[in-house]
N, C-alpha and C positions, 0 to 999 in steps of 0.2 A: 663983503661980509659972507656971502654964500660960499666963496672959496675957503674962507677961514673955518666956517662951520663944517664944510666937507672934510677938511684936514683933521679937525677935532674928532668928527665921527669916524674917520678912517683910522686914526692912530689909537683911539680908545678901543675900537673893535679889534684891532690887531693885538693890542696889549692884553686883552681880557678874553680872547676868543675861546681858549681851551676851558678855563673854569666856567665861562658862561654856557658853553655847550654842555658841560656836565650838569650844571644847574637846571637848564631848561629841559634837557632830556630826562633827567630824574623826575623833574616836576611833572612832565607829561605822563610818565608812568604812575606817579603817586596819585594822580587824579583818580585812578582806578585801583587804589590800594586794597580796598576790601575785596574787589573782584579778583585781584591777583592772589591775595591770601586765600580766598575761597577755592581757587583753582589748585594752588600748591599744597594746602593743608586743610581741606574741607572738614576733617574730623575735629579740628581744633577751633576754627573760627565760626563755623556755621552750625545752626540748630534747625530742627524741624519740630517746633513746639507751638505752632500757632494755635491760639485758643486755650492753651493750658495756663495754669496759675503759677506764678513765681512763688517760691518759698518766702517767708517773712524775712525782712532785713535782719532782725535779731538772729534768726537761725543761720542766715548766710554768713554774717560776720563771725558768728561763733564757729562755724565750720572752717572758715579761712584761718582764724586764730588757732584752732586746734590742729588743723592740717599742716600749718607752717609756723610752728612755735618760735623758730629762729628769725622770723620776719615780723614787721609791723605794717599794717595797712596805711598806705600813703594817700591813695585816691582810688576811685571806683567809677568806671564808665558804665552807665545803666542803659540797657537796651530792652525794650518791652515788646518788640515786634515778633518775638519767637523765632526769628531767623538768624540773629547774630548773637554770639556769646558775649557775656559781659567781659570787660577787661579790668582786672584788679592789679593795681600797681603797688608793689611791696618794697619796703626798705629793710635791708638786712641789718640786724642789730650789730652795732660796732663798726659799720661801714657807712660810706656816703653814697654808695651805688643804689640805684633803683632797679627793680626787677618787674617783670610783667607775667601774669598768669591769666589764661583764658578760663572762664568759669561758667558752668551751666547753672543758672539760678533757679531752674525748674526742678532739679534733683539735688542741687547743692554739691556738685562734683567739679573738681578742677580737671580741665581737659588737657593740660600739659603741666610741666613743672615750672617753677619760676625761672625766667630767662632774662639776661641783661637786655636793656632796651634796644640794643642794636643787633640782637642775635638773629632774628628772622630777616629774610631777604628785603622785604619792603621797609622794615625798620632800619636796616643798614643803608638802604637807598635814601631814607629820610635824613639820616645822619650825614650822608654824603651831600645831600641837597643843601642842608643848612650850614654845615661846617667844613665841607670838603675833607672830612676825617682828620682835621688838623688840631682840634681842641685837645688840650692836655698832652700834646705830643712834645712840646718844648717847655721846659720848666720855667724859663725866663718869660715866655709868652703863652700862658695857659689858655688864653681866649683867642688865639690866632685865627682859628677857624671862623668864629663868629665875626671877628673884625674883618676878615677877608670877605665873608659873606655880605657884610654891610657895604664894603667898598664896591663889590661887584654889583650889588643891587643898585647903588648910586650910578654906576656906569651904565647899567641897563636903562635906567631912567633917562640919562643923558643921551644915549643912543636913540631912544624913542623920540625925545624932544628935538634933537638936531636933525634926525631923519625927517620928521614932519615939517620942520622949517625949510630944509633943503628942497623938499617936494611940497611946498606950501600950497600949491594948487592941486593937491592930491585928489580932491573930489572929482576933478575933470578926467582923471585916468583911473578911477576906482575899479573899472572893469575892463581896462585896456591892456592887452598883452600883444606886443609886437613880435610876431614869429619871425625868426631869422635863422638861416642855416649856420651862421657863424656862432661858435660856442660862446665867445666873449659877449656878443650882442645879446644872445639869448639869456645868458647868466645875468647881465645887467637889467634886462627887462623883467625877469622873474624876481630879482632882488628887490627892485622898486615896487613891483606889484604885491609881493608877499609882505614887504615892509609896511605898505599902506594898509593892507588887510589886518595884520596882527598888531599894529601899533597901539590901539586902545588896550588890548589885553597886555601887551608888553609894558605899558605905562602902569597899569593896575598892579601887575605882578611886581614890577620894580618898586613902586611906592610902598606897597604893603610889605615887601621884603625888607626895605629899609627900616620900616617900623619894627618888624619882628626881630631883626638882628640887633637893632639899637637897644630895644627893651631887654633882650637876652644878655647883651653885653653889660648894660648898666646893672642888671640884677646880679650877674656873676661878679662884676667888679666890686659891688657893694658887699657881697658875701665874703669875698677874699679879703677885703679891707677890714672886715670884722673878725678875721681869723679863720676863714674857710667855712665850709658847710657844717651845719650842726650835725653831730653824730648821735643818732637815736640808739639808746640803750634800754629804754623802757617805754611802756605804753604812755602816750601823751594825752589820753582821754580816759574818762571813767567808763570802763567796760560794762558797768551795770546799767548804763543808760538804755532807755527804750528807743531804739532807732526807728522802729515802726511808727511810734508816736511822733517822733521828730519829722519823719517823712510826711506823715499826714498833716502835721501842723504847718509844714512849709507850704503846702498847697492851699492853706487857708490864709496865709500871710500876704500872698500876692494873688490877685484875681487870675484864674485860669492858668496858674503856674504848673508846669510839668517838669519835675526834676529829671535831669539827664546825667548828672555828674556829682559825686560826693567827694569832697576834699576833707581829709582828716588832718588834725594838727600834727605836724612832723617836726616842729620846733616850738620853743616857748613863745607865747603871745598869739598863736594862731587859733582860729575858731574851727568848729565843725561847720562846714559850709556846703549847702546844696546849691549847685548851679542848675539852671534850667532855662527853658524857652517859654515864651508867652505869645498869644495871638497879637500880631502887630502888622501895621500897614507898610512896614519897611521890608521889602522883598529880601534884603541882604542881611537881616538880623540873624545872629548866630544862635545855635542851640544852647549856648552857655551865657546868654545875654543878661540874665537876672540872677540874683543870689539871695539866699536867706541864711543868716548866721546864728549859731548857738554856742553857748559857753561849753567848753570841753569837759569841765568838771561836774557841772550841775545840769547841763542841758537847757538852761534858761535861754529864752529868746533874746537875741542881742540887736539885730538890725536887718533891714532888707535893702535891696537895690533893684528897682524896677526900671528896666531900660525905657519903658514908655514914658517915664517921668524925667528922663535924662535930657540934657541939652543936645543940640545937633552935633557938636564935636564928639561927645562920648558915643552917640549913636553911630557916627561915622567910623570911629575906631573899632567899635564892636563889629561892624560890617567887614572889617579887613579880613577876618578869618574866612568867611564864605567867599569873598572876592578873590582872595589869594588862591584858594583851591578850586574855585569855580563850581561849588556844589549848591549854589543858591537856586538853580533852576532844574535840579534833578539830573537825569542822564543827558539831556540836551545840552545844558550849559557845560557839563564836564567834557563832553565830546568836543565842543567848541574850544574849550581851554586846551585840551590835548592837541587838537589840530594846530592851534595857534603856537603851542610849544614846539611842535615839529617844524612849523614854518620858521620860527626863530632859529632853530637848528640849521635849517637850510640857509638862512641869512648869513650865519657865521661861515658856513662852508663856501657859499657863493662869493662872499666878501673876500675870503682868503684866496679863492681861485682868481678873482679879478685882480687882486693885488699882485699875485704871482705872475699872472699873464702880463701885467703892465711892467713889472720888473724885468721879465724876460725880453719884452719888446725894447725896453730902454737899453739893456745890455747888448742886444743884437744890433741896435742902431749905433751904439758907441763902437762896437767892434767893426762894423762896416765903415764908419767914419775914419777909424784908425787905419784900417786896411787901405782905404782910398787915399789917405794922406801919404802912404808909402809907395803908391804906384808911380 
């Protein structure tokens, strides 16, 4: 059984090594997405307005609509720390593409022009991470990138599971590294040790990756089955609504609710939705865990979703976001996730090296046997 699992582990790794390397390396970088953006374009993503008051939501939405009349607001990421610019996602009228603009909510000014979602480096890396840049590249398979992402996430899970079974007594060698002058022996020892160390993170990333890619595929497949994405040509909500009143009301509908994200209706049937976070004893609860919904035409309250009242399954699914990116424990957990990702990259490289070394040894042995037979 152990030999069979070793072969499965071996061939899965060889078949998927290059895309998995791309996925784990980009993931390791994206753990520090905001820090990278802050370094590359500080004038766009960072603010220095701690202690200042944001303009009213009514004023901010008015300025976006007046500043970009050819676009409609799709959603809005809200940051109140004075250190990070809001991110407003726009839909260009007559198109299905979404754009992003960084916005200073303290003075009501856009810090850049609307850019496609994969225009900046880290956004391009995010697209590479999830789809390998293969979505919409082939007319016959528009979701190829998401499908492959799902397949490779499953492979990642299988590698973690088979690796743990192969080294089922891993706890005995959790801190054991056998130093050896031979490159092959050293690579094998490091491969086993790093695999043991990063296997919990590997399984978490793999399982959550399976979920995100499966959901993305199902949503895209449903939209294409219904004729494709809805094309926005007009405002899908009443722009005379008092959004400040809605914002304040949302905080009264759920105890201690803090809005972090505003989703506007971008197709018929959608509500105006405030996503947010609440105090919760679940360390892994996301900042979008709870919602308050309003009618887009009248602004009437419709419904709430409080994660604290949800079942264990829904709470677990909500945790996937923080678990996948490792941002549940601040800088410490993100560093751990980044190191684990680099270790996974080493596993791919060391695994290829060990396979190549074994193949070379087999060929050399076969050559010597043939030569000996002719002597």
